[in-house]
C-alpha positions as CSV (number, residue, x, y, z in Angstrom):
1,M,0.0,0.0,0.0
2,V,2.8,2.4,0.9
3,I,4.7,1.4,-2.4
4,G,1.6,2.1,-4.5
5,T,1.1,5.5,-2.9
6,L,4.7,6.4,-3.5
7,L,4.5,5.4,-7.2
8,F,1.2,7.3,-7.6
9,S,2.7,10.4,-5.9
10,C,5.8,10.3,-8.2
11,K,3.6,10.1,-11.3
12,K,1.6,13.1,-10.2
13,Y,4.8,15.0,-9.3
14,L,6.4,14.4,-12.7
15,D,3.2,15.6,-14.4
16,V,3.5,19.0,-12.7
17,E,4.3,21.8,-15.2
18,S,7.3,23.9,-14.3
19,P,6.3,27.5,-13.5
20,S,9.5,28.7,-15.3
21,R,8.7,26.9,-18.5
22,V,7.1,29.0,-21.4
23,D,5.5,27.2,-24.3
24,L,5.0,28.6,-27.8
25,E,1.4,29.5,-27.2
26,Q,2.4,31.7,-24.3
27,L,5.0,33.5,-26.4
28,F,2.3,34.6,-28.8
29,D,-0.6,35.2,-26.5
30,S,-0.1,39.0,-26.0
31,P,1.2,41.9,-28.0
32,D,3.9,42.5,-25.4
33,N,5.2,38.9,-25.6
34,I,5.2,39.1,-29.4
35,N,7.0,42.4,-29.3
36,A,9.7,40.8,-27.1
37,N,10.1,38.0,-29.7
38,V,10.6,40.5,-32.5
39,L,13.1,42.5,-30.5
40,S,15.1,39.3,-29.9
41,I,15.4,39.1,-33.7
42,Y,16.7,42.6,-33.9
43,S,19.3,41.8,-31.2
44,K,21.0,39.3,-33.7
45,A,21.8,42.3,-35.9
46,A,23.8,43.9,-33.1
47,G,27.2,43.1,-31.7
48,R,30.7,42.8,-33.0
49,N,30.0,39.7,-35.2
50,V,27.4,41.5,-37.3
51,Y,26.7,45.2,-37.8
52,G,28.7,46.2,-34.7
53,G,32.0,45.3,-36.4
54,N,32.6,42.5,-38.9
55,L,30.0,43.3,-41.6
56,P,30.6,47.0,-42.0
57,T,34.4,46.7,-41.6
58,A,36.3,43.5,-42.4
59,F,33.7,42.0,-44.7
60,S,33.2,45.2,-46.6
61,T,36.8,46.4,-47.0
62,G,39.7,45.1,-49.0
63,G,38.8,47.4,-51.9
64,D,39.9,50.8,-53.0
65,D,38.9,52.7,-49.9
66,F,39.8,51.0,-46.6
67,W,41.8,48.0,-45.3
68,I,41.8,46.5,-41.9
69,R,45.1,46.7,-40.0
70,G,46.4,43.5,-38.6
71,G,49.2,42.4,-36.3
72,S,52.7,41.3,-37.1
73,P,53.4,38.6,-38.2
74,Y,50.4,38.2,-40.5
75,N,47.8,35.8,-39.0
76,R,45.2,34.1,-41.2
77,N,43.0,33.7,-38.1
78,D,42.9,37.5,-37.5
79,I,39.9,39.6,-38.6
80,S,42.3,41.5,-40.9
81,A,42.7,38.3,-43.0
82,V,39.0,38.5,-43.9
83,S,39.5,41.9,-45.6
84,T,42.5,40.5,-47.6
85,Y,40.5,37.5,-48.7
86,N,42.9,35.1,-47.1
87,A,41.2,34.0,-43.9
88,A,41.8,30.5,-42.6
89,S,38.8,28.1,-42.6
90,G,38.7,28.2,-38.8
91,N,38.8,32.0,-38.6
92,T,36.4,32.9,-35.8
93,S,35.3,36.1,-37.4
94,L,33.9,34.2,-40.4
95,L,32.2,31.6,-38.2
96,G,30.8,34.1,-35.7
97,T,29.1,36.2,-38.4
98,F,27.8,33.3,-40.3
99,T,26.4,31.7,-37.1
100,Q,24.8,34.8,-35.7
101,L,23.0,35.6,-39.0
102,Y,21.5,32.1,-39.0
103,E,20.5,32.5,-35.4
104,G,18.6,35.6,-36.4
105,I,16.9,33.7,-39.2
106,E,15.8,30.9,-36.9
107,R,14.3,33.4,-34.5
108,A,12.5,35.1,-37.4
109,N,11.3,31.7,-38.7
110,I,9.6,31.0,-35.3
111,V,7.8,34.4,-35.3
112,I,6.8,34.2,-38.9
113,K,5.3,30.7,-38.4
114,N,3.6,31.2,-35.1
115,L,2.4,34.9,-35.1
116,P,-0.1,34.7,-38.0
117,A,-1.3,31.3,-36.8
118,S,-2.0,32.6,-33.2
119,S,-5.5,33.1,-32.1
120,L,-4.6,36.7,-31.1
121,Y,-3.6,37.5,-34.6
122,K,-6.7,36.0,-36.1
123,T,-9.2,37.7,-33.8
124,S,-7.5,41.0,-33.0
125,T,-8.9,44.3,-34.2
126,G,-8.1,48.0,-34.1
127,E,-4.9,49.1,-32.6
128,V,-3.8,45.6,-31.5
129,R,-4.3,44.4,-35.1
130,L,-2.1,47.2,-36.4
131,R,0.6,46.4,-33.9
132,L,0.6,42.7,-34.8
133,R,0.8,43.4,-38.5
134,N,3.8,45.6,-37.9
135,Y,5.5,42.9,-35.9
136,Y,4.8,40.3,-38.6
137,G,6.3,42.6,-41.3
138,E,9.3,43.4,-39.2
139,A,10.1,39.7,-38.8
140,L,9.8,39.2,-42.5
141,A,12.1,42.2,-43.2
142,L,14.7,41.1,-40.7
143,R,14.9,37.5,-42.1
144,S,15.3,39.0,-45.5
145,L,18.1,41.3,-44.4
146,F,20.0,38.4,-42.8
147,F,19.6,36.2,-45.9
148,F,20.7,39.1,-48.1
149,E,23.9,39.5,-46.0
150,L,24.6,35.8,-46.2
151,I,24.3,35.7,-50.0
152,R,26.2,39.0,-50.4
153,H,29.3,37.5,-48.6
154,W,29.0,33.8,-49.1
155,G,27.1,33.4,-52.4
156,D,24.8,30.3,-52.5
157,V,23.9,29.4,-48.9
158,P,21.5,27.0,-47.2
159,A,18.0,28.6,-47.1
160,S,15.3,27.4,-44.7
161,F,12.1,29.4,-44.2
162,I,10.7,27.2,-41.4
163,P,11.8,26.6,-37.8
164,A,14.5,24.0,-37.4
165,A,12.1,21.9,-35.2
166,D,9.8,21.5,-38.2
167,R,12.4,20.3,-40.6
168,A,12.6,16.5,-41.4
169,D,16.2,16.9,-42.4
170,L,18.7,19.3,-40.8
171,F,21.4,18.4,-43.3
172,F,20.5,20.2,-46.5
173,G,22.6,21.7,-49.2
174,H,23.0,25.2,-50.6
175,A,20.1,26.9,-52.4
176,D,20.6,28.7,-55.7
177,R,20.9,32.4,-54.7
178,D,18.3,33.5,-57.3
179,S,15.6,31.4,-55.7
180,T,16.5,32.8,-52.3
181,Y,16.5,36.3,-53.6
182,D,13.0,35.7,-55.2
183,H,11.7,34.4,-51.9
184,I,12.9,37.4,-49.9
185,L,11.7,39.8,-52.5
186,T,8.2,38.3,-52.1
187,D,8.6,38.5,-48.3
188,L,9.6,42.2,-48.5
189,K,6.7,43.0,-50.7
190,T,4.4,41.5,-48.0
191,A,6.3,43.3,-45.3
192,S,5.9,46.7,-47.0
193,E,2.1,46.1,-47.0
194,L,2.1,45.3,-43.3
195,V,4.4,47.9,-41.8
196,G,3.4,51.5,-41.5
197,W,5.3,54.6,-42.6
198,R,7.6,56.4,-40.3
199,N,5.1,59.1,-39.4
200,E,2.6,56.4,-38.4
201,L,5.1,54.7,-36.1
202,P,6.8,57.6,-34.2
203,A,8.0,55.3,-31.5
204,Y,10.0,53.2,-34.0
205,K,12.2,56.2,-35.0
206,T,15.1,54.8,-37.0
207,F,15.7,51.7,-34.8
208,R,13.0,49.5,-36.3
209,F,11.8,48.8,-39.8
210,T,9.1,51.2,-41.2
211,K,7.6,51.0,-44.7
212,G,10.2,53.3,-46.3
213,A,13.1,51.2,-45.0
214,V,11.4,47.9,-46.1
215,K,10.9,49.3,-49.6
216,A,14.5,50.6,-49.7
217,L,15.8,47.1,-48.7
218,R,13.6,45.5,-51.3
219,A,15.2,47.8,-53.9
220,R,18.7,46.9,-52.8
221,V,17.9,43.2,-52.9
222,A,16.4,43.6,-56.4
223,L,19.5,45.3,-57.7
224,F,21.6,42.5,-56.5
225,R,19.2,40.0,-58.0
226,G,19.3,41.7,-61.3
227,G,23.1,42.5,-61.2
228,Y,26.2,40.6,-61.9
229,S,27.5,38.0,-59.4
230,L,30.1,35.3,-59.4
231,R,28.1,32.1,-60.2
232,T,28.8,28.8,-58.4
233,K,28.4,26.6,-61.5
234,S,30.0,28.6,-64.2
235,R,32.5,30.3,-62.0
236,M,32.0,33.5,-64.0
237,M,30.5,36.9,-63.3
238,Q,27.1,36.8,-64.9
239,R,23.6,38.3,-64.7
240,K,20.4,36.7,-65.9
241,E,18.6,37.7,-69.0
242,D,15.6,39.0,-67.0
243,F,17.6,41.5,-65.1
244,Q,15.4,44.4,-66.2
245,K,12.5,43.0,-64.3
246,Y,14.5,43.5,-61.1
247,Y,15.7,47.0,-62.0
248,K,12.1,47.9,-62.5
249,I,11.3,46.6,-58.9
250,A,14.1,48.7,-57.6
251,M,13.0,51.8,-59.4
252,D,9.4,51.5,-58.3
253,E,10.2,50.9,-54.7
254,C,12.6,53.9,-54.6
255,N,10.1,56.1,-56.4
256,D,7.5,55.2,-53.7
257,V,9.9,56.3,-51.0
258,I,10.8,59.5,-52.8
259,K,7.1,60.4,-53.3
260,S,6.2,59.7,-49.7
261,N,8.3,62.7,-48.5
262,Q,8.9,60.8,-45.3
263,H,12.7,61.0,-45.7
264,Q,15.0,63.7,-47.1
265,L,18.8,64.3,-47.3
266,N,20.4,65.7,-44.1
267,P,21.8,69.1,-45.2
268,V,24.9,68.5,-43.1
269,F,26.9,65.4,-44.1
270,E,28.7,65.2,-40.8
271,N,25.5,65.2,-38.8
272,I,24.4,61.9,-40.3
273,F,27.2,60.1,-38.4
274,K,27.0,62.2,-35.3
275,S,23.4,61.0,-35.0
276,L,24.6,57.4,-34.8
277,H,26.5,58.0,-31.5
278,S,24.6,57.5,-28.2
279,G,24.7,60.2,-25.7
280,T,24.7,62.9,-28.3
281,A,21.8,65.0,-29.6
282,R,20.0,63.7,-32.7
283,Y,21.2,65.6,-35.7
284,D,19.0,64.1,-38.3
285,D,15.7,65.9,-38.4
286,A,15.5,65.2,-42.1
287,N,15.2,61.5,-41.4
288,E,17.9,60.5,-43.8
289,I,18.8,57.5,-41.7
290,M,15.9,55.1,-42.5
291,F,17.0,52.1,-40.5
292,E,20.0,51.8,-38.1
293,V,21.0,48.9,-35.9
294,A,20.8,50.0,-32.3
295,M,23.8,48.9,-30.1
296,W,23.9,48.6,-26.3
297,G,26.5,47.3,-23.9
298,G,28.6,44.2,-24.0
299,I,28.1,41.6,-26.7
300,N,25.2,43.7,-28.2
301,D,27.4,46.7,-28.7
302,S,29.6,47.8,-31.6
303,D,33.3,48.1,-32.0
304,L,33.0,50.9,-34.6
305,A,34.3,53.8,-32.5
306,R,36.8,51.8,-30.3
307,S,38.6,49.9,-32.9
308,Y,37.8,51.1,-36.4
309,G,37.0,54.8,-36.2
310,F,38.9,58.0,-35.5
311,G,42.2,57.7,-33.7
312,F,42.7,58.6,-30.0
313,S,45.9,58.1,-28.0
314,N,46.1,58.7,-24.2
315,T,43.2,61.1,-24.3
316,T,40.2,61.8,-22.0
317,W,38.4,59.3,-24.2
318,G,41.1,56.7,-23.8
319,N,42.8,54.9,-26.7
320,G,41.3,53.5,-29.8
321,G,40.5,53.9,-33.5
322,G,42.7,53.3,-36.5
323,G,41.8,49.7,-37.1
324,A,40.5,50.7,-40.5
325,R,43.1,52.5,-42.5
326,A,42.4,54.3,-45.8
327,V,44.1,53.3,-49.0
328,P,46.2,56.4,-49.8
329,T,44.7,56.9,-53.2
330,Y,41.2,57.1,-51.7
331,F,42.1,60.6,-50.5
332,Y,42.3,61.7,-54.1
333,E,38.8,60.4,-54.9
334,F,37.4,63.6,-53.3
335,E,37.5,66.8,-55.2
336,R,40.1,69.0,-53.6
337,G,38.7,71.8,-51.5
338,T,35.1,71.3,-52.6
339,D,33.8,67.9,-51.5
340,I,32.8,68.4,-47.9
341,R,32.6,64.6,-47.4
342,R,36.4,64.2,-47.5
343,D,37.3,65.7,-44.1
344,V,34.5,63.8,-42.4
345,T,35.4,60.5,-44.0
346,L,39.2,61.0,-43.8
347,P,40.2,63.5,-41.2
348,S,43.9,64.4,-41.6
349,F,44.7,64.2,-37.9
350,N,44.2,62.1,-34.7
351,V,43.9,63.2,-31.1
352,N,46.9,62.7,-28.9
353,T,47.9,63.0,-25.2
354,T,45.7,64.0,-22.2
355,A,45.7,67.6,-23.5
356,N,43.6,66.3,-26.4
357,T,45.8,67.9,-29.0
358,K,45.7,67.2,-32.7
359,T,48.5,65.3,-34.5
360,Q,48.9,65.6,-38.3
361,L,48.7,62.2,-40.0
362,R,50.7,61.0,-43.1
363,L,48.7,60.0,-46.1
364,H,49.1,56.3,-45.5
365,D,47.9,56.6,-41.8
366,L,44.5,58.2,-42.5
367,M,41.6,56.6,-40.5
368,C,37.9,56.5,-40.8
369,G,36.4,59.7,-39.3
370,K,32.7,58.7,-39.3
371,F,32.9,57.0,-35.9
372,R,34.4,58.9,-33.0
373,K,34.5,58.2,-29.3
374,S,34.5,62.0,-28.8
375,W,30.9,62.0,-30.2
376,T,29.7,59.7,-27.4
377,Q,29.0,60.3,-23.8
378,F,31.8,57.9,-22.8
379,D,35.4,58.5,-21.6
380,A,38.6,56.6,-20.9
381,T,37.1,54.8,-17.9
382,S,34.3,53.2,-19.9
383,P,34.6,49.5,-20.4
384,S,35.3,48.0,-23.8
385,L,32.3,47.6,-26.2
386,Q,30.1,50.1,-24.3
387,F,30.1,53.0,-26.7
388,G,26.6,52.6,-28.3
389,V,27.6,53.6,-31.8
390,N,25.0,52.4,-34.3
391,W,25.3,51.2,-37.9
392,P,23.2,52.9,-40.6
393,V,21.9,50.0,-42.8
394,I,19.8,52.2,-45.1
395,R,19.9,56.0,-45.8
396,F,17.8,58.1,-48.1
397,A,20.9,58.9,-50.1
398,D,21.0,55.2,-50.9
399,V,17.4,55.4,-52.2
400,L,18.3,58.3,-54.5
401,L,21.4,56.6,-55.9
402,M,19.6,53.3,-56.4
403,Y,16.7,55.1,-58.1
404,A,19.2,56.9,-60.4
405,E,21.0,53.6,-61.3
406,A,17.8,51.7,-62.0
407,A,16.0,54.4,-64.0
408,N,19.2,55.1,-66.0
409,E,19.6,51.4,-66.8
410,L,16.0,51.1,-67.9
411,Q,16.1,54.5,-69.6
412,D,12.8,55.1,-67.8
413,Y,11.9,58.7,-67.0
414,S,8.4,58.1,-65.8
415,G,9.2,58.4,-62.1
416,S,8.6,61.4,-59.8
417,I,12.1,62.8,-60.6
418,T,14.6,62.1,-63.3
419,P,17.7,59.9,-62.7
420,I,20.0,62.9,-63.1
421,E,18.0,64.9,-60.5
422,A,18.3,62.0,-58.1
423,L,22.0,61.8,-58.6
424,Q,22.5,65.6,-58.3
425,R,20.6,65.8,-55.1
426,V,23.3,63.7,-53.5
427,Q,26.1,65.6,-55.3
428,K,24.8,69.0,-54.3
429,R,24.8,68.0,-50.6
430,A,28.4,66.7,-51.1
431,F,29.7,69.9,-52.6
432,G,27.6,72.3,-50.5
433,T,27.8,75.8,-52.0
434,N,30.6,74.8,-54.3
435,P,29.9,74.0,-57.9
436,I,29.6,70.4,-58.9
437,P,32.7,69.5,-60.9
438,N,32.2,69.0,-64.6
439,N,33.4,65.4,-64.6
440,T,30.5,64.5,-62.3
441,D,27.9,66.7,-63.8
442,G,26.1,63.7,-65.4
């Protein structure tokens, strides 16, 4: 009798649900819980592995503008080896970025599957319904962004649009990039119909996807889909015969953003980048920055100001900067004395000693001036990776230039402005009150 009672008690005890356990239904049973899930996807865009370091620096350099300085002797496992296209297969920078992008995709897959299937989504009305539609669109946009970065840097990659738990086989090969591009182009079209414009979502500011940013991202993906890329099978740079279809998508999406008047060019080039630094006033009332990745503390912060930006040596802001060095000839890409972008992008000095004095730099020592610890609220006592410098994924200047490229390729002048007007809006800001040089006059 005692044994039977004990067995019965054990069975009942094992059936008790843990109060700390949360099932999928609970994750999608309230707007706040769903919002938390969507924010968890955004977090995978932050940090040094993705937009806080690797993607905008090592993965995007090695061209005719910047290179990443490494140690001596040369080390193929160092992040600098990525920018020289000579990284070892076990390079942790490659693995860290690749892994984190897929972690973001998996989180997005869970939201994209479960949110529209939830009873709350199916029955909600009014303000709640609008919130949930935005959340769904954001998840679609974020997944598209992560896949886009994977294809941009790795070419054909595995593509799964369902949660890992729902897959019968977790060992699957690479998908053709065109099919993945087409899938995310469809997703982004859906997202643009779900997410509101910036003025409809004032709380989102630039830190979350709004309609303009989704449309701009779709335009960017379309141009990559229609453009040349190194093909896996032919091992040649090729673009498909239907490329004009995708240029038309890009033109139309950019035209929608231009017509919306939700975004304009910031009249002061330097202020775009000041606005990315936490602790400083916002300098972008024109809303040129359409979507930026927000950084905050520790693994979710960026290394842009500490390692890659403007140089500081023994100053009140501590040490840092100089990880990204300009190719000397890049300096001469800017029109002498007229292009106001040059001294923001390539300041000719760094700051040295506790007196915060300027030291003139030689041409081969120029650093990136768009990210500066002196534009933050932090100083020499602040811990590493706590500077809160964001990365601008999409700006209105990108929209104007994509529009100009697409409309010019198509020879289509049916949009709200001409291709040359779109190009010259950006040029006129770059040259301020100075005349646009003849060789860039279109």
